[in-house]
N, C-alpha and C positions, 0 to 999 in steps of 0.2 A: 393250666394250658394257656392262660392269658385271656380267657373270655371276659368281656366287659359287662355283658347284660344277659340275663337268663329270661327266656320267654316261656310262659306256661300257656297251654291251651286252656279253654274255659274250666274253671275250678268249681263251678256252681252245681247245686242239685239238679238232676236230670229228670225230665218228665217221664211218666209211665205210659200214658196213652199213645198208642201207635209206636211204642218204643222199638227202635231198630237194634237187632242183635241182642246179645245177653245184657249188656250194660247200657245200651242206648248211646245216642250221639251227644257229646258234650256241648253241641251247638243247639240242643233242644233244652232250653233253660227254664227251670221251674221258679227259681228265686235268685234274682240278680245280686243280692247282697248276702247270700249264704254261701257256705262251703259244703261241697259234696261230702256227706258223712263217710263215704268209702275212702276219701283222702285224709280225713281227720276233722279237727274242730278249728274254730277261729283262733283259739290259743295256739294250736299246732301251726297254723298259718303265721301267726306273729313270731313264733320261734324260728320258723324257716326264713322269714324276711330278715330277722336279726342276723342269722348265720350268713345269709347271702351278702348283707351289707358289711359284716365283719371281714369277709373275704375280699372286699373291695369291688364287689359287683353290684349291679342294680337289677331290679326286678320289673319285668313287663308282663301283664296278663292280657289274655284275649277277651275282648268285649264284643258282645253280639247284640246289637240294637236293631237289627232288621226284623227279628221275629222272636217269638217265645214258644215254649211248649204248650200243648193243649191244656196242661194242668196248672199253668200260671194263674195266680189269683186275679190277675188283671182281666182275664177272659170274662169273668163274672162281674167283677167290680167296675170295670171300665170297658164295656163292650164297644164303645165308640172309638176306642183306640185301634181297632182292628180293621183290616181290609176285608170286604165282604163280596159275595157273589150276588147275582140278581135276586136270589131268594132271601138275602139278608144273612146268610151263614158265613162265619169267619172262614177264611181260606188261606192256603199257601199259594203264593204266586207262581212258585215252581211246583208243578203237580207231583213230581217225584219225591218232594220233601214232605212226606205224609205225617211226619212226627212234629211238625211245627205249624204255627199260624203267623201270618205276616202282620206287622204293625203298620198303621197308616199315619204318616207324619203330617200330611196336609190337613189343616183344620184343627189340629191338636197342639198348636204351638204354645198355648198357655197352660196346658195340663200335662200331656205326655212328655213334652220336651223338658220341663223342669224336673220331672221325676227321673229321667235318664241322666240329666246333668248332675243331679244330686247323687246318683249312684257312682258316677265317676269321682266326684269329690269324696265320697265315702271311702272308696278304695285308696285314694291318695292319702287320706287321713290315717289309713291302716298300713301305710308303708310302701305302697306301690309307686314305682318310679316312671311308669310308662304304660301305654295301651297300644295293642295291636287291634285294630277295629275291623271286624268281619264285614265283608261286602260293603265297605265304606263308600264305594262308588255309587251305590243305589240309595243313599240317604242324602237329603238336601244339604247343600253346602252351607246354607245359612245356619242350620243346626250345628254343624261342626265349628263354624266361626263362634257362635254363641257358647258352645261347650268349651272351646279352648280358652276363651276369655275368662270364663268362670273357674276353670280348673287352675289356671295360672295364679289365681288368688290364693290357692292352697299350696300348689307346688309349681313354681315358675320354671323349674328345670324338667318338667314332665316331658317325656319323649312320645311322639305320636307317629305310629306306623300304620299306613293305609294298605289294606288288601285291595290294590287296584287290579284291573283285569286286562286281558289281551284284546287285540283289535276286533276280533270276530265277535266277542261278547258285546263290545260297544256298538258294533253294527247291528247286532241282534236286538238290543234294547231300543236303539233309535228306529229300527224298522217298525216297531209297535208303539212308537211314541212314548217309550218308557223313560223313566228318570235314570240317567247314568252320567257320572262325573268322569272326565278324563284325568289322566295323571297331572296334566298342566293345571287343571282346576284344583285338584286335591293338594297340590303344593302350596296353594294359597294359605292353607292351615297346617298341613302335615310336614313333619321333618323328613320322613322317609316314605317311599312307595315301593311296592313290589317291582320286580324286574320282569313282570309278565308281558310288558309291551315288546320285549325281544325274546321271550322264552320260546315261542313256537319256532322262530327262526333259528334259535340256538339248537333245539332238538333236531331240526332239519339239517343243520350244518354238521352236527355230530353223526348223523346217519348218512351223510353224503348226498342228501336230496337237493341241497343248494350249496354253492361255494362258500367257504369260510369267510371270504371277503364280503359276501353279501350280508352275513350276520354282523361283521365288524362295521359295515357302513351304517347299520341301524344303531349300533352302540355309539358311533360318532354322532348320529342324528340326535340322540338324547341330549348331547351337550349344547345344542343350539335351539331346541324347542322347549326346554325346561328352564326355570329360573337359574341364574348364576348361583353356584353353590349348592345345587340340588344334590340329594343323596339317594341312591338306589340301594335296595337290599339285594345284593348279588347272592345267587344260590345255584347249586347244581341239583338240589333235591329239597323237598319239604314234605309236610305231612299229607299234602294233597296230590303230589306228583311221584312218578317213578324215582326210585333211588338211582344214583349215578352208577353204582356198581352193577345194577341191572341193565341200565341203558347201554353201558359199555362192557357188557358181560363177556364179550369175545376179545376184548383188548383192555387189560387192566391199566396199562400205561396211558392209554387214551383218557381213561377216567381220571387218573392222577394229573395229567397235563391240563385238562379242562378245569379241574378243581383248583389247581395252582393259578391258572390265568384268572379265574373269577375272583379269587382272593386278592390278587395283585391289582385288579381293575379298580377304577374309581368307585367309591361307595363303601358301604359296610358289608360284611360277609357273614352269611348264616351257616352255622355248623349244626345240622339237624341231628337230633339224638339218634345214635346208631351209625351215623356216617363214619365215625372214627373206627368202627369195627367192620366196615364194609358190608353192612346189611344189604340184602337184595330185595327183601319183601316190603311192599308199600305198607306204611303204618296203618293199622286198623283203628277206626274211630269207635267201633261198636263192641269190640271184645278186649279182654286183657291181653296186651301185646307186649311181652317182655323183651327188652334189649338185654342180652346176656352180657353183663359187665364183669362177670367173674373170669371170663376167658381173656386171652392175650388181646391187646388192642393193636392191631397191625398198623393203623394209621395215626396213632396217638402222637408220635414224635413228628410225623409228616405234618399233621395239623398244627401242632405247637409251633413248628418252624414257620409255617405260613402266617400264623398270627404274629409272631415276632417280627417278620418282615413287614407285615401290614402296619406295624407301629414304628417302623424305621423313621428316624428324624427327617429324612428327605421327603417321605410321603406326607408326614404331618406338618411340614414347614409351610409357612405362609407363602403363597405364590407358586407352590408346587403344581406342575402341569403335566398331565399324562398325554402322550402321543403314541398312537399305534402306527408303527413305521413299516411293518411287513405282515403279510398274511400267509406267505409261502416262502420257503418250505416249512416255516414255523411262524407262529405269531411272535412278533417282537414289539414290546411295549416299553416306553421310556418315560420315567418320571424325571423331570429336570427342574431345578430351582435356579433361575437365572442370576438372582442376586448373590447366591452363595457359590455359583459356578461348580455345581455338583449334581449328581443324579444317580438313579438306579436303572439298570437295564435288565429286563426279563425276557428270556426266550422260552417259548412254550410249544412243545412238539405235539400239538393237538391232532394233527392229521395222521401221524403214525403210518405213513404210506410206503416208506422205503426202509429196508434194512441196510442199504448202502450208506457210506459216510457222506454227509451233506454239509454244505457250508452256507453261511449267511453273511452278508456284508453290511456293516453299519457305518454310514458316512461320518467322517470327521473323528472317528474313534482312533486315538493313537495306538500304535503297536505297543505290546508289552504284556505283562502277566497281571491278572486281576484276581482277587480273592472271591471264590464262589461262596455266596451266603447260603445257598440252598443245598446243604450237605447234612450228614448225620440224621437222615430221615427215618431210619428204622425199618426200611423196606429191603428185605433180604435180596430181592432180585436186582436191586440197584446198587448194592454195595460194591461190586466189582467195577462198575462204571462211574462211581462217584469220583469226581475230581475236585480237589480243593483249589486248584489254580486254573483259571481260564486264560488260555493263550490267544492273543490277537496278533495277526501278522501285519506286515507293513501296509497292506491294503484294507485294513479294517475288517478282515474276514476271521470268523471263528466257527467252530464246529456246531452243528445243530445237536442239542442234547437228546439223550434217550427220552427224558420226560421234561425237565425244566432246568434252567440255569438262571440265577439272579446275581448280579454283581454291582458294586458301587464304584463310581468314578468321581474324582475331584480335580479342581484346578483347571477345568476345561468346560467349554460349552459345545454341545453337539448341535444345538438348534434343530432338533429332529423335525422331520416333515412327515405328514400322514401319507400312507402308501397310495391313497387315491387322489393326492394333490396333483393337479395338472403339471406336467414337467416341461411345458412349453408356454410361450407367451401368447395368449389369445386376446388380442387388443379389443377394447370396447370403443367403438367409433360411433359417434352420433350420426343419425340419419341426415342431419343438416350440416355435417362437417364440410368445411371448404379447405382447399389445398393451396398452399403457396405456389405460385407459378414459377418461382425461382428456387431451384434446389441449392442446398448448401453442400459444398464438396469438403469432405473431411479426410479423404485419402485419394492418392493418385497412383499412377503406374510405378513411380519411383518407390512408393511405400509398400504397395501390395502386389506388384508384378502385373503381368498382362492378363492373368486368368484367376481373379479372385472369385471362384465359383461358389465356394462354401461360405454362406453368410447366415448368422444366427442372431436373433434379438432375444435376450433373456427377459425374465419377468421384471427385472429392475431397469429395463430399457438399456442395458449395456449391449454393445454391438461386438460380435466376434466374427473375424474374417479369416478364412484359410488362404494364405498366400501360396497358391499352387506352384508358382515358379521358384520361390526361394525357400520353401519348406518351413514356414513360420505360421503361428497363430497370433494374431494381433487383437487387442481388446481396447475398446473405447468406452469409458464410463458415460452415463447419460449426461448430455449437454457439453461434453468435452470434444474439442476438435483435435486433440493430441492423444495418441495411443498411450495408455497407462501401463500396458503390460505386453510383453511378447513371449511366446512359448515356443521352444524348439527342443529338439532332442532326437536326432536321426530321423526326422520326418522327410520323406521324399515325395514330392508332388501330391500333397494332400488335396483331395477333391471336396470333402464334406466334413462337417462337424456337428455335434449336438451337445448342448449345454443343459445340464439338469438344474432344477430349481435350487439345489443346495450348492451349486457352483462346480460340480464335477464335470469334466469335459471329455467327450468321446471324439476321437479324431481318426479319419481314414489315413492309414499308412500302408495301403495295399499295393501301391505301384511297384515297388521293388522289395518291400519287406513282408508282403503278404499277411498283413494283420491290421486289426483296429486297436489303437492304443487309448489308454484312459489316464488323464491327469486328475487326481483328487484335488479338491478345493485347497488353494493356497499351498500346493506342493510344487516342487521343481522337477520331480522325477515321474516318469510315466511307467505304466505296466501294460503288457499285451493282454487283451481280454478276448479277442476272437481271431481265429485263423481264417483268412480269405484267400482267394485266388484272383488277384487283380484288384483294382481300385473300387472302393465303394462310392458310387456316384451320389448316393444319398444315405444318410444315417438317421435312425429314429429309435428312441427308447420309449417303450410302452411302460410307463411308471406304475401302472396298475398291476401288471403281471410281471414286472421286472425283467423285461425281455428286450434285447437289442436286435434291430433289423438293419440289414445292409442291402441296398439296391445296386446291382452291378451292371453297368452298360456293356462292358466287355464280355462278361459271362452270360448276359441275357437271363438273369434270374434274380430272385429275392431270397435271402437266407435269414434265419433268425437264430438267436442263442439265448437260452435262459441264463441270466447273470448269476444265479445262485449256484450254478453248476461249475465245478472245477475244470471240467472238460472245455476246451476252447474251440472245439470243432462245431460249427453251426449245422442246422438242418435246412433243407430246401423247403420253401413254402410256396413258391410260384416261379414259373418259367421252365423252359425245356433245355436251356443251354444253346439254343439255336436262335438266330435273329428272326424276328417276325416281320410282318408287312411294314415297309418303310424303315426298318431297323430302328424302331423306336426304343428309347430308354424306358424301362419300367416306370409307370406313372407313380408308383409308391415313392414317397420321400423326395420327389423332384421339385416340389413347390418350395417357396421361401418359408422360413421357419414358422412365422405366425399362422400360416395356412396349412401346416402339416396335418394330415389325417391318415389314420391307419385303415387300410382297405382290407376286406376279407380275402382269405386264400381261395382263389377260384381259377379254373383253367382260363377264363377270359382275361386274366391278368398277364398271361404269358405274352412276351413281346413278339 
């Protein structure tokens, strides 16, 4: 399937005292250097390690250093190593964990710590390539620093995965002044951390409790609060959480789309045992819990294809950068390598909200046919909808897939922008700024006519002016007194314009043509995007929700259009169509571009 690393839950003998279930929890450990006789012997383990290595994979085992079983010899031989209650009895810090006793790291730096570190070195010497450390966040960071230095002397390529925790757990530990390490602290030593910092938000987004974009904003936040080059273990299920086939039990395609996105996302991807057979029951830690591998594996090819794409040269290339460009009607993620002028585009229909044909527009993507890499998935329900060719029209639009589409482009740079990037210039002006008393004239009536009412300043400080009289859009680059570009094309008396951060321009063409036009960046032809009745006194694009707004003085209303929709007819959001007191123009969009603000839809907005 292309798996690189196999992870085993704890393989050690399990304690008998207060044992849970029939077989006990593998996290209640009796002997940290032994092999559970129900699994085999140390010789069996060595043979297994050899087979894994011969198949080109590496082995990671679960290490549990926060606690031991009641039957561990350390309880009698080293009672000082354990946390105790007021009566001096060893205890479990989590009362529900009755089958374990917690270790005490403080004060045992010269005795307990070396014993645990020697255990790690022991397993490296027996062929282990990495460790997943249980409850790593509740063990002092100095121990992990010391442990990694020591282990690197035995295996410098050892992989370290921390079981980090979600925000509420961190808040809970801090509320009682307990020890807890954040992901940012764990990355000082660890190669990988769990994706738990966004897991709760992901579950909420899957269930519709929060917008998908809110979850994606947290994913973006990871890229700025963690060290450069951080790696998250992405997953849609694991041995402690519900299986994705259960979470999305009412919509199989939603489960597949979320699985595909998590695999495509930055980081490594966990394939939980049984995920490829769409198991729905949470794994049992206390009973023998078979995954029936004798039956057909409905998602084996699906998973194999995701792993192949995960190893695509674009994603593995030095300098590859992932950008989330859309959250609706589907997630769009773009891997781009600037130096090689190529990238991968992934569309993931995680919302599964509509059966109607939907489209998404990708800026700067040339029209043409692209090879779909996400085919031959072995999912019968998708066979009739699988398309090996992805068609993109002249406007960069393509169909939203049933589940997911992934394709490669070369020879161009999309320079993708995040969907929550501000689409207008918000100047940062010092409180102590002073202004030149003499203005510099860069355009006069001869150049822009008598009514240049539409003016926009873009994020690169270029100035765009709508020449209402002559039907042109003129552009001045920052610092230039000469226009560097003029745009025309059956424009009649344009009142307003709006320039996106990627250079796309929306222009009012409603006076006689009853529409709003769009010029994509560096193109000479426009396309109609919205039907209107009269001029748009102001235009605004809400880049977060990909929505175009038009404020009309003649029609006394504000209308909007979702740009993902093929339908060009907008919907009314404010105004009655009748003039209000003073015949005021709707305040929405009337201010100069740097001050644009999107106001809520409310009756008080009616002119």
